[in-house]
Structure formats: C-alpha cells, structure tokens
C-alpha positions as CSV (number, residue, x, y, z in Angstrom):
1,M,19.2,-10.5,-20.6
2,N,19.6,-11.3,-16.6
3,D,17.6,-14.4,-16.2
4,Q,16.4,-13.3,-13.1
5,P,16.2,-9.3,-13.2
6,T,15.1,-7.9,-10.0
7,L,14.2,-4.2,-9.0
8,Q,17.7,-3.6,-7.3
9,D,19.8,-4.8,-10.6
10,V,17.9,-1.6,-12.3
11,L,18.5,0.2,-9.6
12,C,21.8,-0.7,-9.4
13,S,22.6,0.0,-12.9
14,G,20.3,3.5,-13.7
15,Y,19.7,5.0,-10.8
16,E,23.2,7.7,-11.0
17,A,22.0,8.6,-14.4
18,L,18.7,9.3,-13.3
19,A,20.1,11.3,-10.0
20,R,21.8,13.2,-12.3
21,K,18.9,14.3,-14.7
22,R,15.8,14.9,-12.1
23,R,15.7,16.7,-9.0
24,L,14.6,13.7,-7.1
25,P,12.7,14.1,-3.5
26,A,14.7,13.0,-0.8
27,E,12.3,10.5,0.4
28,A,12.8,9.1,-3.7
29,R,16.8,9.4,-2.8
30,F,16.7,7.3,0.3
31,A,14.5,4.5,-1.1
32,A,16.6,4.0,-4.0
33,A,19.7,4.1,-1.3
34,R,18.1,1.7,0.7
35,M,17.2,-0.7,-1.8
36,M,20.4,-0.6,-3.3
37,A,21.8,-1.6,-0.3
38,C,19.2,-4.5,0.8
39,R,21.2,-7.7,1.0
40,T,24.3,-6.3,0.7
41,P,27.4,-6.5,3.6
42,A,26.5,-2.4,3.4
43,L,23.5,-3.4,5.8
44,G,25.5,-6.4,7.4
45,G,24.2,-9.8,8.6
46,H,24.5,-12.4,10.0
47,R,27.1,-16.1,9.4
48,H,24.8,-18.9,10.5
49,Y,27.3,-22.5,10.8
50,C,26.5,-25.9,12.1
51,P,28.3,-25.9,15.7
52,A,30.0,-29.7,14.4
53,G,31.2,-27.8,11.2
54,H,28.9,-29.7,8.8
55,F,27.2,-26.5,7.4
56,E,27.3,-22.5,7.0
57,T,25.8,-20.0,5.3
58,C,25.8,-16.0,5.3
59,S,22.7,-14.0,5.2
60,Y,22.7,-10.5,4.4
61,N,20.5,-7.8,6.2
62,S,17.2,-6.4,4.6
63,C,16.5,-2.5,4.2
64,G,13.2,-2.9,5.7
65,H,12.1,0.2,4.0
66,R,8.2,-0.5,2.8
67,A,9.3,0.2,-0.7
68,C,11.7,-2.3,-1.6
69,P,10.4,-5.7,-2.9
70,Q,12.4,-7.7,-1.2
71,C,11.6,-6.7,2.1
72,A,7.5,-7.0,1.3
73,F,7.1,-10.8,2.6
74,L,7.5,-10.5,6.3
75,R,6.2,-7.1,7.0
76,M,2.9,-8.4,4.9
77,A,2.3,-11.7,6.3
78,S,2.5,-10.0,9.8
79,W,0.1,-7.2,8.9
80,L,-2.2,-9.9,6.9
81,E,-2.3,-12.1,10.4
82,R,-4.0,-8.8,12.7
83,Q,-6.2,-7.9,10.4
84,Q,-7.4,-11.7,10.3
85,A,-7.6,-11.8,13.5
86,R,-9.5,-8.7,14.0
87,L,-12.1,-9.2,10.7
88,L,-15.9,-9.1,11.9
89,A,-17.1,-12.6,11.0
90,C,-19.5,-10.6,8.6
91,P,-20.2,-10.0,5.1
92,H,-17.9,-6.9,3.7
93,T,-18.1,-4.5,1.0
94,H,-15.5,-3.4,-1.3
95,I,-15.3,0.1,-2.1
96,I,-12.4,1.7,-4.2
97,F,-12.7,5.6,-4.8
98,T,-10.6,7.1,-7.7
99,I,-9.6,10.4,-8.3
100,P,-10.0,12.1,-12.0
101,E,-6.2,12.1,-14.0
102,E,-6.9,16.2,-14.1
103,L,-6.2,16.3,-10.4
104,N,-2.7,14.5,-10.8
105,E,-0.4,17.5,-11.2
106,L,-1.9,19.1,-8.0
107,W,-1.5,15.8,-6.5
108,L,2.9,15.9,-7.2
109,A,2.8,19.7,-6.0
110,N,1.0,18.7,-2.7
111,R,1.3,14.9,-2.0
112,R,0.8,14.5,1.7
113,T,-2.2,17.3,1.8
114,M,-3.7,15.4,-1.2
115,A,-3.9,11.9,0.6
116,E,-4.8,13.5,3.7
117,L,-7.7,14.7,2.5
118,L,-8.4,11.5,0.5
119,F,-8.8,9.7,3.4
120,K,-11.0,12.2,5.1
121,A,-13.3,12.4,2.4
122,V,-13.6,8.5,2.0
123,R,-14.1,8.3,5.9
124,D,-16.9,11.3,5.9
125,T,-18.8,9.9,3.0
126,V,-18.6,6.3,4.4
127,R,-19.6,7.2,7.9
128,Q,-22.2,10.0,7.1
129,L,-24.3,7.2,4.3
130,L,-23.6,4.2,7.1
131,S,-25.3,6.7,10.3
132,D,-28.1,7.3,8.1
133,R,-31.1,4.5,8.9
134,V,-32.2,4.6,5.3
135,Y,-28.9,2.3,4.9
136,L,-27.5,1.4,7.9
137,G,-28.2,3.8,11.0
138,A,-25.1,2.1,12.7
139,T,-21.4,2.4,13.1
140,P,-19.5,-0.1,10.4
141,G,-15.9,-1.2,10.7
142,I,-14.0,0.2,7.6
143,I,-10.3,-0.2,6.6
144,S,-9.0,2.2,4.2
145,A,-5.5,1.8,2.0
146,L,-4.1,4.3,0.0
147,H,-2.8,3.1,-3.4
148,T,-1.5,5.5,-6.3
149,W,-0.1,3.5,-8.8
150,G,-2.0,1.6,-11.9
151,S,-0.6,-1.9,-13.2
152,S,1.7,0.2,-15.6
153,L,3.3,2.4,-12.9
154,V,1.7,5.3,-14.0
155,L,0.5,7.9,-11.8
156,H,-3.3,6.8,-10.9
157,P,-4.3,7.7,-7.3
158,H,-7.3,6.0,-5.4
159,I,-8.4,4.6,-1.8
160,H,-9.6,0.6,-1.8
161,C,-12.3,0.6,1.5
162,L,-13.4,-2.2,3.2
163,V,-16.9,-1.9,4.9
164,T,-18.4,-3.9,7.1
165,C,-22.3,-5.1,6.2
166,G,-23.4,-4.1,9.3
167,G,-22.3,-1.9,12.3
168,L,-22.9,-1.3,16.2
169,T,-25.6,0.4,17.1
170,D,-25.9,3.4,20.2
171,A,-27.9,0.5,22.2
172,G,-25.3,-2.3,21.0
173,E,-26.4,-4.6,19.2
174,W,-25.7,-5.9,15.4
175,Q,-27.6,-4.2,12.3
176,K,-27.7,-5.5,9.3
177,P,-28.1,-3.5,6.3
178,V,-31.7,-2.3,5.1
179,K,-30.7,-3.3,1.5
180,S,-29.1,-5.9,0.0
181,C,-26.5,-3.2,-1.7
182,L,-24.8,-1.9,1.2
183,L,-24.6,1.5,-0.4
184,P,-26.0,2.6,-4.2
185,A,-22.9,3.8,-6.0
186,P,-24.4,7.0,-7.6
187,V,-25.6,8.5,-3.9
188,V,-21.7,7.7,-2.6
189,K,-20.0,8.9,-5.9
190,S,-22.0,12.1,-5.6
191,L,-21.3,12.5,-1.9
192,F,-17.6,11.7,-2.1
193,R,-17.2,14.1,-5.2
194,G,-18.7,17.2,-2.8
195,K,-16.6,16.1,0.0
196,Y,-13.7,15.9,-1.8
197,L,-13.9,19.5,-4.0
198,A,-14.6,21.0,-0.6
199,F,-11.8,19.8,1.4
200,L,-9.7,21.2,-1.6
201,R,-11.2,24.3,-2.2
202,A,-10.5,25.0,1.5
203,A,-7.2,24.2,1.7
204,L,-6.2,26.6,-1.6
205,D,-8.3,29.3,0.0
206,R,-5.6,28.6,3.0
207,Q,-2.9,28.4,1.4
208,Q,-2.4,24.8,2.5
209,L,-2.1,23.9,-1.6
210,R,-0.1,25.0,-3.9
211,P,-1.1,25.2,-7.6
212,P,0.8,23.1,-9.6
213,P,3.9,24.8,-11.5
214,G,2.3,26.4,-14.5
215,R,-0.6,27.3,-12.9
216,S,-2.4,29.9,-10.6
217,A,-4.3,29.4,-8.2
218,A,-7.3,30.9,-9.8
219,Q,-7.0,28.7,-12.9
220,T,-7.2,25.6,-10.1
221,R,-10.4,26.7,-8.2
222,S,-11.4,26.8,-12.4
223,L,-10.3,23.0,-12.8
224,L,-11.9,22.1,-9.5
225,N,-15.0,23.7,-10.4
226,R,-15.1,22.0,-13.7
227,L,-14.4,18.7,-12.4
228,G,-17.5,19.4,-9.6
229,R,-19.7,19.2,-13.3
230,R,-18.1,15.1,-14.1
231,K,-18.7,12.3,-13.2
232,W,-16.2,10.5,-11.1
233,N,-15.5,6.4,-10.4
234,V,-16.3,5.0,-7.5
235,R,-16.7,1.0,-7.8
236,V,-19.0,-0.5,-5.0
237,E,-18.4,-4.3,-5.2
238,A,-21.1,-7.0,-4.6
239,P,-21.2,-8.3,-0.9
240,Y,-18.2,-11.0,0.0
241,D,-19.3,-13.1,2.6
242,H,-15.9,-13.4,3.4
243,A,-13.3,-10.5,3.8
244,G,-10.3,-12.4,4.0
245,G,-9.5,-12.4,0.0
246,V,-10.3,-8.6,-0.2
247,V,-7.7,-8.1,2.6
248,N,-5.2,-10.4,1.4
249,Y,-5.3,-7.8,-2.1
250,L,-4.8,-5.0,0.2
251,A,-1.7,-6.7,1.6
252,R,-0.3,-7.7,-1.8
253,Y,-0.1,-3.7,-2.1
254,L,0.8,-2.4,1.4
255,R,4.2,-3.1,1.4
256,G,7.0,-3.7,-1.3
257,G,6.4,-0.8,-3.7
258,P,4.3,-0.1,-6.5
259,I,6.0,-3.4,-8.5
260,S,7.1,-7.0,-7.6
261,N,10.2,-8.4,-8.5
262,H,8.4,-11.4,-10.1
263,R,6.5,-8.7,-12.7
264,I,10.1,-7.5,-14.2
265,L,10.4,-10.1,-17.3
266,A,13.8,-8.6,-18.8
267,F,16.3,-6.3,-18.2
268,D,19.4,-5.7,-20.8
269,G,21.0,-2.4,-19.4
270,E,18.7,0.0,-21.2
271,T,15.4,-1.4,-21.1
272,V,13.2,-2.7,-18.8
273,Q,10.5,-5.4,-19.7
274,F,7.5,-6.0,-17.2
275,R,3.8,-7.0,-16.9
276,V,1.0,-4.9,-17.1
277,K,-2.7,-5.4,-16.7
278,D,-4.9,-4.6,-19.8
279,Y,-8.0,-3.7,-19.0
280,R,-9.1,-1.8,-22.0
281,R,-8.9,-4.9,-23.5
282,S,-10.6,-7.6,-20.7
283,G,-13.9,-6.3,-21.3
284,D,-16.4,-6.1,-18.3
285,S,-17.2,-9.1,-17.0
286,G,-14.3,-11.6,-18.6
287,P,-10.7,-12.0,-17.1
288,V,-8.5,-9.4,-17.0
289,R,-5.8,-9.6,-20.0
290,R,-1.7,-9.3,-19.3
291,R,0.3,-7.9,-21.5
292,V,4.3,-6.9,-22.0
293,L,5.0,-3.4,-21.3
294,T,8.9,-2.0,-22.3
295,L,10.2,1.2,-20.6
296,A,13.9,2.6,-21.0
297,I,15.4,2.7,-17.8
298,E,15.4,6.0,-16.6
299,E,11.7,6.4,-17.2
300,F,10.6,2.9,-15.7
301,L,12.8,4.3,-12.6
302,R,11.2,7.6,-12.3
303,R,7.7,6.0,-12.3
304,V,8.7,3.5,-9.7
305,L,10.1,6.4,-7.5
306,M,7.1,8.3,-8.2
307,H,5.6,6.2,-5.6
308,V,7.7,6.2,-3.2
309,P,5.4,7.2,-0.1
310,V,5.8,10.6,2.2
311,P,7.9,10.1,5.2
312,R,5.5,9.0,8.0
313,M,1.9,8.8,6.2
314,H,0.3,6.0,7.3
315,L,-1.3,4.0,4.0
316,V,-3.7,2.3,5.8
317,R,-6.3,3.7,8.1
318,Y,-8.8,2.2,10.6
319,Y,-12.1,3.8,11.2
320,G,-15.1,3.1,13.3
321,L,-15.2,-0.6,15.0
322,Y,-11.8,-1.3,13.4
323,A,-10.2,2.3,14.5
324,R,-7.3,1.4,17.1
325,N,-9.0,3.1,20.1
326,C,-12.5,1.1,19.6
327,T,-11.6,-2.4,21.1
328,E,-14.0,-2.5,23.4
329,R,-17.0,-1.8,20.9
330,L,-15.2,-4.1,18.2
331,N,-15.3,-7.0,20.8
332,T,-18.8,-6.1,21.8
333,A,-19.9,-6.2,18.0
334,R,-17.6,-9.8,18.0
335,E,-19.7,-11.0,21.1
336,R,-23.4,-10.4,18.9
337,L,-21.4,-12.7,16.1
338,G,-20.8,-15.2,18.3
339,Q,-16.4,-14.5,17.9
340,Q,-14.2,-14.7,20.8
341,P,-12.9,-11.2,21.5
342,Y,-9.8,-9.6,19.8
343,T,-6.7,-9.3,21.5
344,T,-3.5,-7.7,20.4
345,Q,-1.2,-9.8,18.8
346,P,2.6,-9.2,18.4
347,P,4.3,-9.0,15.3
348,L,5.8,-11.9,14.0
349,S,9.5,-12.1,13.8
350,V,11.5,-13.4,10.6
351,D,12.3,-16.3,12.6
352,D,8.5,-17.4,13.9
353,L,7.7,-17.5,10.1
354,L,10.7,-19.5,9.4
355,L,9.3,-22.2,11.8
356,R,5.8,-22.2,9.9
357,F,7.4,-23.7,7.4
358,G,9.8,-26.5,9.2
359,P,13.0,-26.5,9.8
360,S,15.2,-24.5,7.5
361,E,19.1,-24.0,6.2
362,R,18.5,-20.8,8.3
363,T,17.3,-22.3,11.8
364,H,18.9,-26.4,11.7
365,C,21.4,-28.1,9.4
366,P,21.4,-30.0,6.6
367,H,23.4,-32.7,7.6
368,C,23.0,-33.8,11.4
369,H,19.8,-31.2,12.0
370,R,21.2,-29.5,14.8
371,A,20.6,-25.9,15.1
372,L,22.5,-23.3,13.7
373,V,24.9,-20.7,15.8
374,A,24.4,-17.6,15.0
375,R,27.4,-14.5,14.7
376,V,26.4,-10.7,13.7
377,I,28.4,-9.6,10.5
378,P,29.1,-5.7,11.3
379,P,27.7,-3.5,8.6
380,V,30.5,-2.1,6.2
381,S,29.5,1.3,7.4
382,R,27.6,2.0,10.7
383,A,25.1,4.8,8.7
384,P,23.0,3.8,6.1
385,P,24.1,4.6,2.5
386,R,22.7,7.8,2.4
387,S,24.4,9.1,-0.1
388,I,24.5,6.8,-3.1
389,G,23.6,8.9,-6.1
390,F,22.3,11.6,-4.2
391,A,21.6,14.6,-6.3
392,P,20.3,18.1,-4.9
393,A,17.0,18.7,-2.9
394,A,14.3,20.2,-5.0
C-alpha cells in the first residue's frame, strides 16, 4: 500500500478503466484530466535557484481546478480572507436546507436547473420571513453555499446558509431580531418545501426539467405531490456570536472537491480506504464518530467525479447586505455596528501567502538566505491535457 495515497494516485490508477465503462459528463472528464496533470511536467512550472549556486529547486504548476484537493489551499485562504473582512459584527445564524433523497435521480438528470431552483427557494424563503416584522422586518446579510455530497461521497444536495441576526431597515437603522431564535424551524421547513416544489412543478410544466430515466413527467409530478406531504430536513442552528467559525467551515468545502487527501488512508490499486463521519452512531448530543469506509476503486472515483460542479455555476451566492451590488448599504450597516467601511481586497497570490509564513525554500536560499531567482519551465504540451482517458460524452 502507498504510504500517503492521494486522489491523484487513485485517478492515475483507475480513471481510464472507469471512463471505458461509464459515459461520464464532459466536466467530470475535464476535471479528471486536470487533476491527473496537476503539479506534473504536463503543466509546466518554475525553477528556483540561488544566484550563488547554493540551492536549486523545481516546482510544477497546479491545475487550478476547483475540484482538485491539491489546489484548494490558496483559493480557500483568499476567499476566507475576503469574507472575514466583509462580515458584520453581529451574531449570525446557520441554517441548513436539505432536499429529500427521493429527488436525487431528478437532480442527476438536471443538475444545473435543480441547483439554480434550490438557491432561489432558499433565498426567497429567508427573505420573505425576515422581511416580516414578526421576525425582523429588515434586510439581512445572507451567504449561501451549495454542497452536493455527504461524508461517504454519496449524493446529498444541501445548502448552508449564513444569515445575520439583524438587518438594515429602509430608514437605515440597524434592527435586531424580535426573538432570540431568528426563525422558527417548522415555519422555515414548510415555506421552503412549498417554494421548492412549486419551482420544480413550474419548470416541469415548461419542460425545463427532464424526468429521470425510466420515469415519465406524470410520475415525476406524482413524486413531487407525495413529497409535499412529508416533513423536510431543515436545521436552524442557535445563533453564533462570531460568524468566523461557520465561514471557516464553509471555506473547507468550497474548493478541493468532496474529499481531501488527508482523509484517504490507504490505496492498494483495487480498493480505497478513507475516513467518514458516522452521524447515525454519534447521537444528537455526542461528538461525531468516525469510521473507515472501503470502496472499490471504480466506485470511489464514480462518487468523487459525480460531484464535479457544472461549468460556470457559482456554488456560493450572496444576498441582502452581503450582495455584490449592496456595498453602500453594507457600509451603512457597518457604521451602525461601529465597524470601518468595507473596501474590496485583491485576491491572495502564492507569494503573498508564502511571505506570511516567513522566508521559505520557494523564496529564499536556505544556506545564504538570498532571494531565489525564478525561471519558467514550459509545459510538455501547450494545450491542457484534455484527452487523458476521455470517453464519448453522454
């Protein structure tokens, strides 16, 4: 077994066999090709050397794909820094909106449409309730992030929603919630269920949703009607005094795909062992237990590639005071809360991030401490390796 197996190791070993057996979507094939080429000569890189000849090192370029665990850290750190700078100095509530597993087949057949309607249903639910003076009567700040996986990599679409416990009124005053709990969970569940099902029915009527394989439009409508009589899983957490912890939690899932390399424990060429959270055995109040799950290589890769995002779809949305075009109102709210105005921050670069940890082998010679000189290493091929293991598109 490998000492420190990575997702790249598993892909290089088993992806071609999977691609021959399954008709993978184009985004999954492209993601696999990029991740297999990540930090290899195929993408080129840089040679760093000491001017006095004491030291030389070579580093290859990262693929930059948002599903690649090797490329997650810089993007995650940059996003996290921007969000921490924008957060309002007030308590925040974390709400998790989950759709029933009976909708998984419909999701797989219409991933973009289902995700867009899910974001819309979450946004409209929170906006409608918090615009009511019974709960708040003001405009809150909302950050919504889509996750499609569970700990064992099965399909589990849900949205994490971070909401300010308070908002800005039309008169420009900061309004606190009426009650200690921002929103009652039963009301949120009922309204969210009604909105999402209504959006799905309308999309089905306009033929914007395709019924999953083996189902007709009438059977899909019947399923939606049955789900309208069931309780849905929406969890409203107690308010957090500081939202930084929840933002840190969201950041870990926004880049790097559904599994990080440190969770992969062993790989022998045929099976993959990785850590998963066992929520069923943990109980409601105890700590989350962890166990080891073993999957055949093809099943493991199928689950991982199932969660590659649809191209050009934003997995994080900002509404209310946190919306991109609402900086003026956000700064008004910050003034009411005693904060300085928010100013747009440039994204972090690799060198900026490295300098925060002091001189390193990438920036300075470990012997004479001179700044290293960088030279470009051209890629083996100018074009990205799009053709690795490709199968015909579905």
